[in-house]
N, CA and C atoms as a LAMMPS dump frame, in Angstrom:
ITEM: TIMESTEP
0
ITEM: NUMBER OF ATOMS
507
ITEM: BOX BOUNDS ff ff ff
-5.0000000000000000e+02 5.0000000000000000e+02
-5.0000000000000000e+02 5.0000000000000000e+02
-5.0000000000000000e+02 5.0000000000000000e+02
ITEM: ATOMS id mol type element x y z
1 1 1 N -366.669 -19.03 86.488
2 1 2 C -367.892 -19.131 87.18
3 1 3 C -367.668 -18.751 88.631
4 2 1 N -368.68 -18.088 89.199
5 2 2 C -368.533 -17.677 90.606
6 2 3 C -368.432 -18.986 91.554
7 3 1 N -367.523 -18.853 92.496
8 3 2 C -367.329 -20.1 93.421
9 3 3 C -368.183 -19.969 94.602
10 4 1 N -369.009 -18.922 94.825
11 4 2 C -369.791 -18.762 95.92
12 4 3 C -369.169 -18.19 97.193
13 5 1 N -367.886 -17.961 97.075
14 5 2 C -367.106 -17.349 98.175
15 5 3 C -366.501 -16.115 97.772
16 6 1 N -366.911 -15.415 96.611
17 6 2 C -366.318 -14.16 96.265
18 6 3 C -365.069 -14.367 95.203
19 7 1 N -364.889 -15.637 94.806
20 7 2 C -363.726 -16.03 93.837
21 7 3 C -364.411 -16.467 92.591
22 8 1 N -363.45 -16.951 91.751
23 8 2 C -363.856 -17.338 90.381
24 8 3 C -363.252 -18.845 90.221
25 9 1 N -363.943 -19.672 89.81
26 9 2 C -363.463 -21.015 89.414
27 9 3 C -363.485 -21.223 87.879
28 10 1 N -362.372 -21.549 87.204
29 10 2 C -362.217 -21.717 85.787
30 10 3 C -363.155 -22.913 85.425
31 11 1 N -363.888 -22.654 84.244
32 11 2 C -364.717 -23.725 83.755
33 11 3 C -364.545 -23.697 82.304
34 12 1 N -364.321 -24.81 81.725
35 12 2 C -364.13 -24.903 80.183
36 12 3 C -365.562 -25.235 79.614
37 13 1 N -365.843 -24.303 78.554
38 13 2 C -367.13 -24.407 77.851
39 13 3 C -366.818 -24.223 76.329
40 14 1 N -367.177 -25.24 75.501
41 14 2 C -366.977 -25.336 74.238
42 14 3 C -368.101 -24.447 73.494
43 15 1 N -367.789 -23.429 72.581
44 15 2 C -368.742 -22.928 71.766
45 15 3 C -368.063 -22.347 70.528
46 16 1 N -368.888 -22.196 69.467
47 16 2 C -368.287 -21.761 68.091
48 16 3 C -367.71 -20.427 68.233
49 17 1 N -366.486 -20.199 67.479
50 17 2 C -365.984 -18.927 67.385
51 17 3 C -366.004 -18.618 65.956
52 18 1 N -366.744 -17.486 65.686
53 18 2 C -366.902 -17.152 64.228
54 18 3 C -365.703 -16.198 63.91
55 19 1 N -365.207 -15.262 64.749
56 19 2 C -364.075 -14.376 64.51
57 19 3 C -363.149 -14.454 65.567
58 20 1 N -361.83 -14.346 65.268
59 20 2 C -360.855 -14.195 66.305
60 20 3 C -360.693 -12.706 66.603
61 21 1 N -360.652 -12.171 67.818
62 21 2 C -360.32 -10.842 68.008
63 21 3 C -359.134 -10.381 67.5
64 22 1 N -359.089 -9.047 67.061
65 22 2 C -357.837 -8.499 66.481
66 22 3 C -357.625 -7.08 67.014
67 23 1 N -356.386 -6.666 67.24
68 23 2 C -356.097 -5.39 67.713
69 23 3 C -355.167 -4.669 66.836
70 24 1 N -355.338 -3.601 66.227
71 24 2 C -354.42 -2.812 65.339
72 24 3 C -354.432 -1.337 65.666
73 25 1 N -354.858 -0.883 66.807
74 25 2 C -355.123 0.45 67.114
75 25 3 C -356.445 1.031 66.559
76 26 1 N -356.968 2.034 67.264
77 26 2 C -358.184 2.498 67.057
78 26 3 C -359.435 1.586 67.217
79 27 1 N -360.697 1.993 66.981
80 27 2 C -361.723 1.278 67.355
81 27 3 C -362.725 1.3 66.108
82 28 1 N -362.414 0.635 65.046
83 28 2 C -363.316 0.656 63.891
84 28 3 C -364.669 -0.044 64.026
85 29 1 N -365.514 0.604 64.814
86 29 2 C -366.749 -0.074 65.003
87 29 3 C -367.638 -0.197 63.846
88 30 1 N -367.686 0.805 62.994
89 30 2 C -368.524 0.744 61.757
90 30 3 C -368.121 -0.39 60.773
91 31 1 N -366.801 -0.47 60.726
92 31 2 C -366.096 -1.725 59.988
93 31 3 C -366.543 -2.994 60.563
94 32 1 N -366.553 -2.971 61.815
95 32 2 C -366.714 -4.3 62.597
96 32 3 C -368.293 -4.684 62.38
97 33 1 N -369.16 -3.627 62.478
98 33 2 C -370.588 -4.061 62.344
99 33 3 C -370.835 -4.287 60.828
100 34 1 N -370.317 -3.659 59.965
101 34 2 C -370.553 -3.95 58.575
102 34 3 C -370.196 -5.51 58.225
103 35 1 N -368.966 -5.843 58.751
104 35 2 C -368.565 -7.248 58.528
105 35 3 C -369.556 -8.331 59.173
106 36 1 N -369.813 -7.939 60.504
107 36 2 C -370.895 -8.728 61.122
108 36 3 C -372.094 -8.806 60.382
109 37 1 N -372.644 -7.86 59.801
110 37 2 C -373.997 -7.804 59.055
111 37 3 C -373.825 -8.644 57.873
112 38 1 N -372.745 -8.5 57.094
113 38 2 C -372.51 -9.54 56.07
114 38 3 C -372.581 -10.912 56.461
115 39 1 N -371.784 -11.285 57.39
116 39 2 C -371.94 -12.732 57.988
117 39 3 C -373.339 -13.096 58.351
118 40 1 N -373.877 -12.186 59.082
119 40 2 C -375.247 -12.663 59.758
120 40 3 C -376.235 -12.613 58.618
121 41 1 N -376.206 -11.823 57.612
122 41 2 C -377.265 -12.115 56.565
123 41 3 C -377.122 -13.36 55.937
124 42 1 N -375.915 -13.773 55.553
125 42 2 C -375.609 -15.066 54.995
126 42 3 C -376.033 -16.239 55.871
127 43 1 N -375.677 -15.941 57.183
128 43 2 C -376.086 -17.104 58.12
129 43 3 C -377.558 -17.259 58.302
130 44 1 N -378.298 -16.161 58.473
131 44 2 C -379.706 -16.204 58.647
132 44 3 C -380.422 -16.666 57.405
133 45 1 N -379.875 -16.266 56.155
134 45 2 C -380.503 -16.883 54.991
135 45 3 C -380.28 -18.423 54.809
136 46 1 N -379.203 -18.824 55.416
137 46 2 C -378.974 -20.381 55.337
138 46 3 C -379.608 -21.119 56.561
139 47 1 N -380.119 -20.448 57.544
140 47 2 C -380.688 -21.035 58.73
141 47 3 C -381.857 -20.275 59.152
142 48 1 N -382.995 -20.191 58.276
143 48 2 C -384.086 -19.243 58.441
144 48 3 C -384.9 -19.716 59.611
145 49 1 N -384.887 -20.913 60.096
146 49 2 C -385.838 -21.414 61.153
147 49 3 C -385.014 -21.506 62.491
148 50 1 N -383.814 -20.962 62.545
149 50 2 C -383.036 -21.049 63.837
150 50 3 C -383.215 -19.844 64.61
151 51 1 N -382.778 -20.022 66
152 51 2 C -382.742 -19.031 66.943
153 51 3 C -381.716 -17.977 66.337
154 52 1 N -382.091 -16.56 66.434
155 52 2 C -381.274 -15.598 65.839
156 52 3 C -379.827 -15.548 66.453
157 53 1 N -378.875 -15.115 65.707
158 53 2 C -377.635 -15.027 66.313
159 53 3 C -377.49 -13.763 67.312
160 54 1 N -376.505 -13.77 68.228
161 54 2 C -376.242 -12.809 69.156
162 54 3 C -374.909 -12.382 68.859
163 55 1 N -374.732 -10.982 68.88
164 55 2 C -373.375 -10.332 68.611
165 55 3 C -372.936 -9.946 69.987
166 56 1 N -371.869 -10.413 70.583
167 56 2 C -371.273 -9.837 71.748
168 56 3 C -370.117 -8.972 71.593
169 57 1 N -370.321 -7.703 71.744
170 57 2 C -369.38 -6.621 71.302
171 57 3 C -368.695 -6.082 72.472
172 58 1 N -367.472 -6.355 72.498
173 58 2 C -366.561 -5.695 73.621
174 58 3 C -365.786 -4.69 73.123
175 59 1 N -365.98 -3.371 73.792
176 59 2 C -365.43 -2.112 73.246
177 59 3 C -365.152 -1.152 74.31
178 60 1 N -364.212 -0.157 73.887
179 60 2 C -364.05 0.884 74.776
180 60 3 C -365.099 2.016 74.395
181 61 1 N -365.86 1.752 73.195
182 61 2 C -366.93 2.687 72.996
183 61 3 C -366.58 3.846 72.073
184 62 1 N -365.36 4.046 71.757
185 62 2 C -364.761 5.233 71.133
186 62 3 C -364.479 4.957 69.769
187 63 1 N -365.57 4.905 68.857
188 63 2 C -365.481 4.606 67.402
189 63 3 C -364.533 5.39 66.707
190 64 1 N -363.677 4.948 65.948
191 64 2 C -362.69 5.814 65.289
192 64 3 C -362.998 5.77 63.811
193 65 1 N -364.039 5.298 63.349
194 65 2 C -364.508 5.304 61.92
195 65 3 C -365.902 5.715 61.624
196 66 1 N -366.357 6.57 62.595
197 66 2 C -367.903 7.137 62.281
198 66 3 C -368.705 6.808 63.481
199 67 1 N -370.044 7.228 63.26
200 67 2 C -371.121 6.857 64.22
201 67 3 C -371.738 5.63 63.927
202 68 1 N -371.569 4.566 64.938
203 68 2 C -372.099 3.215 64.593
204 68 3 C -373.477 3.007 64.99
205 69 1 N -374.201 3.98 65.595
206 69 2 C -375.503 3.676 66.158
207 69 3 C -376.491 3.347 65.056
208 70 1 N -376.611 3.968 63.987
209 70 2 C -377.629 3.48 62.963
210 70 3 C -377.273 2.186 62.454
211 71 1 N -375.97 1.906 62.225
212 71 2 C -375.527 0.626 61.705
213 71 3 C -375.925 -0.522 62.584
214 72 1 N -375.698 -0.135 63.977
215 72 2 C -376.176 -1.241 64.967
216 72 3 C -377.595 -1.469 64.866
217 73 1 N -378.368 -0.457 64.705
218 73 2 C -379.857 -0.63 64.703
219 73 3 C -380.19 -1.39 63.475
220 74 1 N -379.582 -1.17 62.341
221 74 2 C -379.85 -1.97 61.259
222 74 3 C -379.405 -3.337 61.237
223 75 1 N -378.365 -3.632 61.941
224 75 2 C -377.886 -4.89 62.178
225 75 3 C -379.003 -5.729 62.978
226 76 1 N -379.617 -5.072 63.858
227 76 2 C -380.706 -5.738 64.602
228 76 3 C -382.059 -5.971 63.801
229 77 1 N -382.058 -5.534 62.546
230 77 2 C -383.253 -5.789 61.595
231 77 3 C -382.952 -7.208 60.903
232 78 1 N -381.631 -7.714 60.907
233 78 2 C -381.422 -8.92 60.215
234 78 3 C -382.266 -10.082 61.3
235 79 1 N -382.87 -10.996 60.574
236 79 2 C -383.7 -11.857 61.37
237 79 3 C -383.762 -13.327 60.935
238 80 1 N -384.3 -14.168 61.795
239 80 2 C -384.636 -15.501 61.346
240 80 3 C -386.193 -15.57 61.691
241 81 1 N -386.858 -16.594 61.403
242 81 2 C -388.225 -16.745 61.73
243 81 3 C -388.396 -16.707 63.3
244 82 1 N -387.402 -16.888 64.146
245 82 2 C -387.48 -16.809 65.514
246 82 3 C -387.233 -15.508 66.138
247 83 1 N -386.712 -14.46 65.284
248 83 2 C -386.616 -13.187 65.946
249 83 3 C -385.501 -12.457 65.184
250 84 1 N -385.153 -11.189 65.713
251 84 2 C -384.067 -10.457 65.221
252 84 3 C -382.725 -10.726 65.891
253 85 1 N -381.713 -10.552 65.148
254 85 2 C -380.358 -10.484 65.762
255 85 3 C -380.155 -9.655 66.991
256 86 1 N -379.542 -10.196 67.97
257 86 2 C -379.325 -9.478 69.276
258 86 3 C -377.952 -8.898 69.193
259 87 1 N -377.863 -7.707 69.649
260 87 2 C -376.41 -7.186 69.913
261 87 3 C -376.379 -6.777 71.31
262 88 1 N -375.327 -7.432 72.09
263 88 2 C -375.013 -6.985 73.56
264 88 3 C -373.796 -6.29 73.464
265 89 1 N -373.594 -5.268 74.325
266 89 2 C -372.282 -4.586 74.347
267 89 3 C -371.734 -4.56 75.765
268 90 1 N -370.457 -4.981 75.898
269 90 2 C -369.658 -4.871 76.958
270 90 3 C -368.666 -3.761 76.969
271 91 1 N -368.99 -2.621 77.808
272 91 2 C -368.219 -1.354 77.719
273 91 3 C -367.124 -1.476 78.76
274 92 1 N -365.93 -1.477 78.199
275 92 2 C -364.626 -1.403 79.062
276 92 3 C -364.214 0.037 78.982
277 93 1 N -364.261 0.674 80.088
278 93 2 C -364.005 2.166 80.17
279 93 3 C -362.767 2.417 81.189
280 94 1 N -362.068 3.464 81.034
281 94 2 C -361.085 3.86 81.855
282 94 3 C -361.712 4.703 83.072
283 95 1 N -362.981 5.051 82.937
284 95 2 C -363.607 5.763 83.936
285 95 3 C -363.821 4.948 85.251
286 96 1 N -363.693 5.729 86.344
287 96 2 C -363.881 4.908 87.586
288 96 3 C -365.376 4.862 87.867
289 97 1 N -365.753 4.106 88.793
290 97 2 C -367.107 3.896 89.216
291 97 3 C -367.723 2.501 89.252
292 98 1 N -368.816 2.435 89.911
293 98 2 C -369.415 1.076 89.894
294 98 3 C -369.784 0.569 88.573
295 99 1 N -369.73 -0.858 88.56
296 99 2 C -370.256 -1.605 87.311
297 99 3 C -371.707 -1.36 87.268
298 100 1 N -372.187 -1.392 86.02
299 100 2 C -373.568 -1.194 85.702
300 100 3 C -373.922 -2.394 84.882
301 101 1 N -375.091 -3.32 85.217
302 101 2 C -375.194 -4.506 84.503
303 101 3 C -376.757 -4.444 84.118
304 102 1 N -377.117 -4.551 82.711
305 102 2 C -378.375 -4.652 82.08
306 102 3 C -379.32 -3.529 82.561
307 103 1 N -378.897 -2.14 82.288
308 103 2 C -379.674 -1.135 82.638
309 103 3 C -381.072 -1.043 81.845
310 104 1 N -382.035 -0.384 82.256
311 104 2 C -383.22 -0.193 81.539
312 104 3 C -383.322 1.279 80.947
313 105 1 N -382.364 2.102 81.229
314 105 2 C -382.188 3.477 80.647
315 105 3 C -380.853 3.955 80.798
316 106 1 N -380.621 4.912 79.929
317 106 2 C -379.292 5.389 79.838
318 106 3 C -378.925 6.361 80.947
319 107 1 N -379.977 6.856 81.716
320 107 2 C -379.734 7.998 82.603
321 107 3 C -378.709 7.985 83.691
322 108 1 N -378.434 6.58 84.146
323 108 2 C -377.319 6.388 85.127
324 108 3 C -376.033 6.162 84.535
325 109 1 N -375.961 6.184 83.175
326 109 2 C -374.658 5.856 82.581
327 109 3 C -373.796 7.023 82.607
328 110 1 N -372.37 6.903 82.68
329 110 2 C -371.534 7.921 83.195
330 110 3 C -370.955 8.951 81.97
331 111 1 N -371.05 8.519 80.691
332 111 2 C -370.517 9.385 79.593
333 111 3 C -371.21 8.964 78.336
334 112 1 N -371.069 9.747 77.253
335 112 2 C -371.565 9.594 76.026
336 112 3 C -371.31 8.401 75.437
337 113 1 N -370.156 7.769 75.556
338 113 2 C -369.721 6.475 74.989
339 113 3 C -370.693 5.272 75.585
340 114 1 N -370.787 5.394 76.845
341 114 2 C -371.734 4.419 77.467
342 114 3 C -373.139 4.575 77.072
343 115 1 N -373.572 5.751 76.911
344 115 2 C -375.034 5.983 76.402
345 115 3 C -375.175 5.482 75.07
346 116 1 N -374.121 5.793 74.274
347 116 2 C -374.244 5.286 72.873
348 116 3 C -374.291 3.687 72.761
349 117 1 N -373.558 3.039 73.465
350 117 2 C -373.534 1.593 73.525
351 117 3 C -374.84 1.075 74.046
352 118 1 N -375.262 1.825 75.058
353 118 2 C -376.684 1.435 75.487
354 118 3 C -377.702 1.393 74.521
355 119 1 N -377.706 2.482 73.745
356 119 2 C -378.724 2.707 72.556
357 119 3 C -378.583 1.638 71.551
358 120 1 N -377.241 1.173 71.406
359 120 2 C -377.054 0.211 70.356
360 120 3 C -377.242 -1.107 70.782
361 121 1 N -377.695 -1.372 72.032
362 121 2 C -377.898 -2.814 72.631
363 121 3 C -379.372 -3.075 72.478
364 122 1 N -379.536 -4.39 72.198
365 122 2 C -380.892 -5.058 72.215
366 122 3 C -381.451 -5.113 73.632
367 123 1 N -382.814 -5.04 73.674
368 123 2 C -383.544 -5.407 74.844
369 123 3 C -383.361 -6.88 75.099
370 124 1 N -383.291 -7.232 76.378
371 124 2 C -383.157 -8.695 76.657
372 124 3 C -384.471 -9.46 76.317
373 125 1 N -384.457 -10.535 75.525
374 125 2 C -385.605 -11.298 75.31
375 125 3 C -386.105 -11.779 76.626
376 126 1 N -387.412 -12.153 76.718
377 126 2 C -388.027 -12.697 77.982
378 126 3 C -387.173 -13.865 78.437
379 127 1 N -386.799 -14.869 77.785
380 127 2 C -386.233 -15.957 78.198
381 127 3 C -384.833 -15.519 78.823
382 128 1 N -384.154 -14.464 78.369
383 128 2 C -382.867 -14.188 78.957
384 128 3 C -382.93 -13.194 80.139
385 129 1 N -384.222 -12.613 80.237
386 129 2 C -384.523 -11.896 81.451
387 129 3 C -384.656 -12.88 82.571
388 130 1 N -385.395 -13.889 82.385
389 130 2 C -385.59 -14.895 83.543
390 130 3 C -384.138 -15.477 83.856
391 131 1 N -383.296 -15.767 82.897
392 131 2 C -382.034 -16.347 83.082
393 131 3 C -381.181 -15.348 83.919
394 132 1 N -381.207 -14.121 83.61
395 132 2 C -380.433 -13.158 84.239
396 132 3 C -380.946 -12.931 85.718
397 133 1 N -382.207 -13.005 85.782
398 133 2 C -382.816 -12.838 87.157
399 133 3 C -382.438 -14.258 88.067
400 134 1 N -382.32 -15.252 87.383
401 134 2 C -381.834 -16.514 88.09
402 134 3 C -380.253 -16.461 88.622
403 135 1 N -379.554 -15.701 87.788
404 135 2 C -378.14 -15.295 88.083
405 135 3 C -378.057 -14.26 89.235
406 136 1 N -379.195 -13.634 89.741
407 136 2 C -379.178 -12.693 90.535
408 136 3 C -379.107 -11.145 90.12
409 137 1 N -379.176 -10.978 88.863
410 137 2 C -379.369 -9.586 88.258
411 137 3 C -380.725 -9.024 88.463
412 138 1 N -380.834 -7.779 88.722
413 138 2 C -381.996 -6.908 88.652
414 138 3 C -382.289 -6.525 87.304
415 139 1 N -383.34 -7.223 86.538
416 139 2 C -383.491 -6.77 85.2
417 139 3 C -385.073 -6.885 84.978
418 140 1 N -385.561 -6.093 84.109
419 140 2 C -386.91 -6.064 83.659
420 140 3 C -387.201 -6.203 82.18
421 141 1 N -388.379 -5.772 81.821
422 141 2 C -388.682 -5.789 80.253
423 141 3 C -387.939 -4.726 79.548
424 142 1 N -387.471 -3.651 80.13
425 142 2 C -386.86 -2.525 79.297
426 142 3 C -385.333 -2.852 79.437
427 143 1 N -384.69 -3.777 80.094
428 143 2 C -383.391 -4.002 80.348
429 143 3 C -382.731 -4.315 78.92
430 144 1 N -381.463 -3.752 78.817
431 144 2 C -380.752 -4.096 77.508
432 144 3 C -379.529 -4.916 77.964
433 145 1 N -379.02 -5.583 76.781
434 145 2 C -377.891 -6.402 76.936
435 145 3 C -376.606 -5.471 76.899
436 146 1 N -376.364 -4.872 78.093
437 146 2 C -375.247 -3.826 78.024
438 146 3 C -374.653 -4.034 79.584
439 147 1 N -373.469 -3.954 79.571
440 147 2 C -372.683 -3.833 80.943
441 147 3 C -371.629 -2.828 80.761
442 148 1 N -371.4 -2.088 81.884
443 148 2 C -370.327 -1.025 81.993
444 148 3 C -369.332 -1.515 83.002
445 149 1 N -368.06 -1.501 82.665
446 149 2 C -367.017 -1.874 83.522
447 149 3 C -367.312 -3.183 84.515
448 150 1 N -367.664 -4.036 83.911
449 150 2 C -367.912 -5.425 84.623
450 150 3 C -366.804 -6.034 85.222
451 151 1 N -366.93 -6.73 86.26
452 151 2 C -365.852 -7.448 86.844
453 151 3 C -365.721 -8.831 86.243
454 152 1 N -364.749 -9.576 86.641
455 152 2 C -364.587 -10.918 85.874
456 152 3 C -365.845 -11.838 85.994
457 153 1 N -366.434 -11.782 87.138
458 153 2 C -367.626 -12.822 87.339
459 153 3 C -368.624 -12.255 86.428
460 154 1 N -368.887 -10.902 86.32
461 154 2 C -369.913 -10.374 85.554
462 154 3 C -369.706 -10.636 84.13
463 155 1 N -368.405 -10.533 83.792
464 155 2 C -368.134 -10.675 82.314
465 155 3 C -368.503 -12.199 81.838
466 156 1 N -368.2 -13.124 82.843
467 156 2 C -368.631 -14.595 82.563
468 156 3 C -370.014 -14.732 82.45
469 157 1 N -370.787 -14.16 83.345
470 157 2 C -372.311 -14.075 83.346
471 157 3 C -372.728 -13.394 81.989
472 158 1 N -372.156 -12.287 81.508
473 158 2 C -372.527 -11.629 80.43
474 158 3 C -372.582 -12.715 79.219
475 159 1 N -371.373 -13.315 79.097
476 159 2 C -371.187 -14.282 77.896
477 159 3 C -372.169 -15.3 78.152
478 160 1 N -372.393 -15.892 79.356
479 160 2 C -373.326 -17.067 79.617
480 160 3 C -374.714 -16.611 79.247
481 161 1 N -375.18 -15.531 79.7
482 161 2 C -376.457 -15.022 79.379
483 161 3 C -376.641 -14.689 77.843
484 162 1 N -375.603 -14.071 77.302
485 162 2 C -375.658 -13.614 75.917
486 162 3 C -375.689 -14.902 74.934
487 163 1 N -375.16 -15.999 75.362
488 163 2 C -375.145 -17.132 74.514
489 163 3 C -376.169 -18.149 74.783
490 164 1 N -377.139 -17.86 75.603
491 164 2 C -378.191 -18.736 75.909
492 164 3 C -379.214 -18.914 74.79
493 165 1 N -379.201 -20.041 74.193
494 165 2 C -380.082 -20.234 72.979
495 165 3 C -381.536 -20.463 73.353
496 166 1 N -382.34 -20.34 72.444
497 166 2 C -383.769 -20.375 72.691
498 166 3 C -384.241 -21.839 73.163
499 167 1 N -383.64 -22.794 72.806
500 167 2 C -383.968 -24.082 73.222
501 167 3 C -383.88 -24.406 74.641
502 168 1 N -383.355 -23.525 75.346
503 168 2 C -383.15 -23.471 76.802
504 168 3 C -384.136 -22.625 77.462
505 169 1 N -385.116 -22.13 76.92
506 169 2 C -386.128 -21.34 77.333
507 169 3 C -387.094 -22.071 78.366
């Protein structure tokens, strides 16, 4: 959490972990999205009246097993009675440049990987727009759940905003 003086203060927050991160070379995004879809369909079927799940996807954007864009758009079609699954992408890139938070278009993004992840990202729902604005982000109705090369404080905010449930609207 931001300490107000340009630093970060550790804060423990308990939240459910559905999957432990794994690394074994490559970036199998299609495989990851397929696994997420299987789990999300089962969860949404079991919890039809709940706030829809949010997928927080952290990646370099270089899919090693195909084009994930259509799969991500299909993932967003899974839903509960309260709305569609949200997918937010945190792009970690070796490219230099300023961090970009919650853009509303891909025009300012530096490469094809960032643009792909932007297109794969859900628009921020209204309650998350308000929450992001309260945290000082410049966001609007077209902003998407996407960050490029975020710093530590921005990453914490990304997770905080992305895991904000509807009962906090």
